[in-house]
C-alpha positions as CSV (number, residue, x, y, z in Angstrom):
1,M,0.0,0.0,0.0
2,K,1.4,3.4,-1.0
3,W,1.0,6.0,1.7
4,E,0.3,8.8,-0.8
5,E,-2.5,6.9,-2.5
6,L,-4.5,6.1,0.6
7,T,-7.5,8.1,1.8
8,A,-7.5,9.2,5.5
9,P,-10.0,6.4,6.5
10,D,-8.2,3.8,4.5
11,F,-4.9,5.0,6.0
12,E,-6.2,4.3,9.5
13,R,-7.3,0.8,8.5
14,A,-4.0,0.2,6.8
15,V,-2.0,0.9,10.0
16,K,-4.0,-1.8,11.8
17,E,-4.1,-4.3,8.9
18,T,-0.3,-4.2,8.4
19,G,0.5,-4.6,12.1
20,G,1.8,-1.1,12.3
21,V,4.6,-1.7,9.8
22,C,5.8,1.1,7.4
23,L,8.7,0.9,4.8
24,I,10.9,3.7,3.6
25,G,13.1,3.3,0.6
26,A,16.0,5.7,1.4
27,G,17.7,6.9,-1.8
28,C,19.2,10.1,-3.1
29,V,19.5,12.3,-6.2
30,E,22.9,11.9,-7.9
31,K,24.7,11.2,-11.1
32,H,24.7,7.5,-12.1
33,F,27.4,7.8,-14.8
34,D,26.0,8.9,-18.1
35,H,23.3,6.3,-18.8
36,L,21.0,6.1,-15.7
37,P,18.7,8.8,-14.3
38,L,19.6,10.9,-11.3
39,G,16.8,9.4,-9.3
40,T,18.0,5.8,-9.8
41,D,18.3,5.0,-6.1
42,F,15.0,6.2,-4.9
43,L,13.2,5.0,-8.0
44,N,14.5,1.5,-7.6
45,G,14.2,1.5,-3.8
46,H,10.6,2.6,-3.8
47,T,9.7,0.1,-6.5
48,L,11.3,-2.8,-4.5
49,C,9.5,-1.7,-1.3
50,C,6.1,-1.6,-3.1
51,L,6.6,-5.0,-4.7
52,A,7.6,-6.5,-1.3
53,A,4.6,-4.9,0.3
54,E,2.4,-6.6,-2.3
55,Q,3.8,-10.0,-1.0
56,E,3.6,-9.1,2.7
57,P,1.2,-6.1,3.4
58,A,2.8,-3.0,4.7
59,V,2.5,0.7,4.1
60,V,5.2,2.2,1.9
61,F,6.2,5.9,2.5
62,P,6.5,8.1,-0.5
63,P,9.8,8.1,-2.4
64,Y,12.5,9.4,-0.1
65,Y,15.5,11.1,-1.8
66,F,17.2,13.3,0.7
67,G,20.2,11.0,1.4
68,Q,23.9,11.5,2.1
69,I,25.5,12.3,-1.2
70,H,28.3,14.8,-0.7
71,E,30.7,12.6,-2.8
72,A,28.6,13.5,-5.9
73,R,28.7,17.3,-5.4
74,P,31.0,17.8,-8.4
75,F,28.3,16.5,-10.8
76,P,25.2,18.3,-12.2
77,G,21.8,17.4,-10.8
78,T,23.1,16.2,-7.3
79,V,21.0,17.3,-4.3
80,A,23.2,17.2,-1.2
81,L,21.8,18.8,1.9
82,S,23.9,19.7,4.9
83,P,24.9,16.7,7.1
84,V,23.0,17.8,10.2
85,L,19.8,18.6,8.2
86,T,20.0,15.3,6.4
87,L,20.0,13.4,9.6
88,E,17.4,15.6,11.4
89,L,15.1,15.5,8.4
90,L,15.1,11.7,8.2
91,M,14.6,11.4,12.0
92,A,11.7,13.9,11.8
93,V,10.1,11.8,9.0
94,C,10.4,8.7,11.2
95,D,8.9,10.6,14.1
96,E,5.9,11.6,11.9
97,I,5.5,8.0,10.7
98,G,5.4,7.0,14.4
99,R,3.0,9.7,15.3
100,N,0.6,8.3,12.7
101,G,0.5,5.0,14.5
102,F,3.3,2.9,13.1
103,K,5.3,1.1,15.7
104,K,7.7,-0.6,13.4
105,I,9.6,1.3,10.7
106,I,11.7,-0.7,8.2
107,I,14.3,1.5,6.4
108,Y,15.4,-0.1,3.1
109,N,18.7,1.4,2.0
110,A,18.7,2.0,-1.7
111,H,21.9,4.0,-1.8
112,G,25.4,2.9,-0.7
113,G,26.3,6.4,0.5
114,N,23.5,6.2,3.0
115,T,25.1,3.2,4.9
116,H,26.8,5.2,7.7
117,L,24.0,7.7,7.9
118,L,21.3,5.1,8.4
119,N,23.3,3.1,10.9
120,Y,23.8,6.2,12.9
121,L,20.1,7.1,12.5
122,V,19.0,3.8,14.0
123,Q,21.6,4.1,16.8
124,S,20.3,7.7,17.5
125,G,17.0,6.2,18.4
126,L,18.4,5.6,21.8
127,A,18.9,9.3,22.4
128,Q,15.3,9.9,23.5
129,R,12.2,7.8,24.0
130,K,10.5,6.9,20.8
131,P,7.1,5.1,20.4
132,Y,8.5,3.0,17.6
133,A,11.4,0.8,16.6
134,M,13.6,1.2,13.5
135,Y,14.8,-1.8,11.6
136,L,17.6,-1.7,9.0
137,P,17.8,-4.9,7.0
138,N,21.0,-6.3,5.3
139,L,19.8,-7.8,2.0
140,P,19.8,-10.1,0.1
141,W,19.1,-12.6,2.8
142,P,19.5,-15.5,3.7
143,K,22.9,-16.7,2.3
144,E,21.3,-18.8,-0.4
145,R,19.8,-15.7,-2.0
146,A,23.1,-13.8,-1.7
147,D,24.8,-16.7,-3.5
148,E,22.1,-16.6,-6.2
149,W,22.7,-12.9,-6.6
150,D,26.4,-13.4,-7.1
151,A,25.7,-16.2,-9.6
152,T,23.5,-14.0,-11.7
153,L,26.3,-11.5,-12.4
154,E,29.2,-11.8,-14.8
155,T,31.4,-8.9,-13.7
156,D,33.6,-8.5,-10.6
157,V,33.5,-4.8,-9.8
158,H,30.2,-3.3,-8.5
159,G,29.2,-0.3,-6.6
160,H,27.6,2.4,-8.7
161,A,25.8,2.4,-12.1
162,C,27.3,-1.1,-12.6
163,E,26.0,-4.3,-14.0
164,C,23.6,-5.0,-11.2
165,E,22.2,-1.5,-10.7
166,T,21.8,-1.0,-14.4
167,S,20.1,-4.4,-14.8
168,I,17.6,-3.6,-12.1
169,S,16.9,-0.2,-13.7
170,L,16.3,-2.0,-17.0
171,A,13.7,-4.2,-15.3
172,N,12.0,-1.3,-13.4
173,H,12.1,1.6,-15.8
174,P,13.7,0.7,-19.2
175,H,12.5,4.0,-20.8
176,L,14.8,5.9,-18.5
177,V,18.0,3.9,-19.2
178,K,20.2,5.1,-22.1
179,M,22.5,2.1,-22.7
180,D,24.1,3.8,-25.8
181,Y,25.5,6.5,-23.5
182,I,27.9,3.9,-21.9
183,K,29.9,3.6,-25.1
184,G,31.6,0.5,-23.9
185,R,33.2,2.2,-20.9
186,K,33.9,0.4,-17.7
187,T,35.7,1.4,-14.5
188,E,37.9,-0.2,-11.8
189,P,39.1,1.5,-8.6
190,R,42.1,3.7,-9.2
191,G,43.5,3.2,-5.7
192,R,44.9,6.7,-5.5
193,Y,44.9,6.6,-1.6
194,Y,46.1,3.0,-1.1
195,H,49.5,4.2,0.1
196,I,47.7,5.0,3.4
197,P,47.3,2.2,6.0
198,P,43.7,0.7,6.2
199,G,41.2,3.2,7.4
200,R,38.9,5.8,5.9
201,I,39.4,9.2,4.3
202,S,36.8,11.8,3.2
203,A,37.6,11.5,-0.5
204,R,37.7,7.7,-0.5
205,W,35.0,7.2,-3.1
206,Y,36.2,10.1,-5.3
207,S,39.7,8.8,-5.1
208,D,38.6,5.5,-6.7
209,Y,35.8,6.6,-8.9
210,P,36.2,10.3,-10.0
211,D,33.6,9.8,-12.8
212,H,31.0,8.4,-10.4
213,Y,31.0,5.0,-12.1
214,A,32.1,1.7,-10.6
215,G,32.0,-1.4,-12.6
216,D,30.9,-2.5,-16.1
217,A,27.3,-1.6,-17.1
218,T,27.8,-3.1,-20.6
219,A,27.0,-6.5,-19.1
220,A,23.6,-5.4,-17.8
221,T,20.3,-6.9,-19.1
222,A,16.7,-6.6,-18.2
223,Q,16.6,-10.4,-17.7
224,K,19.3,-10.2,-15.0
225,G,17.5,-7.2,-13.5
226,E,14.3,-9.2,-13.1
227,A,16.2,-12.0,-11.4
228,L,18.0,-9.6,-9.1
229,R,14.8,-7.7,-8.3
230,R,13.0,-11.0,-7.4
231,I,15.9,-11.8,-5.0
232,Q,15.6,-8.4,-3.3
233,V,11.8,-8.4,-3.2
234,D,11.6,-11.9,-1.7
235,S,14.3,-11.1,0.9
236,L,12.5,-7.8,1.9
237,A,9.1,-9.5,2.1
238,D,10.6,-12.2,4.4
239,Y,12.1,-9.4,6.5
240,I,8.7,-7.7,6.8
241,R,7.2,-11.0,8.0
242,A,9.9,-11.3,10.6
243,V,9.4,-7.7,11.8
244,K,5.7,-8.3,12.1
245,R,6.3,-11.4,14.3
246,D,8.8,-9.5,16.5
247,E,7.7,-8.8,20.1
248,V,11.1,-8.2,21.6
249,V,12.6,-5.0,20.1
250,L,10.0,-2.6,21.4
251,T,10.0,-4.2,24.8
252,L,13.8,-3.9,25.0
253,L,13.7,-0.3,23.9
254,N,11.1,0.6,26.6
255,E,13.1,-1.2,29.2
256,F,16.2,0.8,28.1
257,Y,14.2,4.1,28.2
258,D,12.8,3.3,31.6
259,R,16.3,2.7,33.0
260,C,17.5,5.9,31.5
261,D,14.7,7.8,33.2
262,Q,15.7,6.2,36.5
263,V,19.3,7.4,36.4
264,G,19.9,9.8,39.4
265,K,16.4,9.2,40.9
266,D,17.5,6.4,43.3
267,A,20.1,8.6,44.9
268,T,17.6,11.5,45.3
269,D,15.0,9.2,46.8
270,A,17.4,7.9,49.3
271,E,18.1,11.4,50.8
């Protein structure tokens, strides 16, 4: 069920019928080399969430595209909000979802650059009491599906506008993909910072992929995209079912919040 397509009465019923589960496909707006649309991540993420919600009913929040994407600022069309605003905006959206009655929010990460942001978002849920729990799945799952994913692909380098992302886009919105723009080009990491011991630098992604292209999209096909999409959708649908059955996470969170509220009170009461 798409949030934006429900009437207000239908929305209230949907919250109950889905067990209070809402999905967000967290993407961004950025260059996907020369052949994919700027909205690739949120377009694919929202589509996958909607298809999974058809298998296991849940409400899907409208397409979300304010992700972490500072590494794409050199390229036209990128929308990169400030780091603090990006986090606060997504937390505010989750708060509004919770205020509307959803107790379980599944955040599907449709953009690699969101990984650290979303992990911190979920951890930040401990900063103050929330009436909901956030879930951040690692897909595809289980291992058998991850193995099937790997077996579907022919190329070794992946990460952005590559064989898998281009294939899924060909399956979801072929009219937006311009395969002739690739012109046979492929990209491997340049390793321009590899002289530094293992760790992380701000320009890590740009150092390896200055054209914002990682892999070989020439190997992409719609048939592969359909197979990869099915793996992701089935994995996400199973994850929704597991979240619906979960009766532990919210209990643990409330126990945590209660103990936080008690800090300092025992000493005061003893005086």
